[in-house]
N, C-alpha and C positions, 0 to 999 in steps of 0.2 A: 130583436135586432138580428137581421140575417147575416150569415157568415158564408163567404164564398172562398173555397180553398182551391188553388190551381196547382197541379203537380205537372212539372215539365221535365221530360227526360230527353236530353239531346246532347249533341257534342258541344254546342256553343250556348252559353247562358243568355237569357233574355237581356236586352239592353234596358236601361232606365226608361227610355222613350217608348219602347214596346210595352213595358209594364204600365206606364202612364196611359197610353192609348187604350190598352185593355181595360184599365180601371175606369176610364171615362165612359167607355161603352157599357161596362157592367153596371155602373151607377145609373145610366140612362135606362137600360133594360129592366133593372130591378124597380126603378121608379115607375116605368110604364106598365109593367106586367103586375107587380105586386103592390104598387103604391108606396114603396119605401121612400121616406123623405131623404133628401140629400144629407149626407153626413152620418147616416145610420147604418150603411152597409159596411161590414168588416170584410176585408180582403187580405188573403195571405198567399204568397207565392212560395212554393217548395220546389227546388231544383235538384233533380237526381243526377248523379254521375252515370255514364253509360253502364258501368259495372254494377250499378244498383238497380238495373231494370232488365226487362226481358231481352233487350238488345244483346246483352252479354250471353244469355242462354241460347239465343237463336243464331248468333254469328258463329261461323266455322273458324276454328283455330287450326294452326299447323298440325296439332296432334290429331284432330279429327280426320284430316285427309290421309294420315298414315294408317289409321284404323280401317279406312274404307277400301 
């Protein structure tokens, strides 16, 4: 049974409709490419806060501009 994990890092969380649309497409792709029967794909969304991703590390803070 295939498992697809989606990690999203952004300011706004995905809407339920966006997740549903993604899931529909994923089911179709897994069926077409791998022959996965409908209902067998496991799908999980993980949403990161901006401070949990590289965005925090690459964004300049007011402290950074003082040091430069």
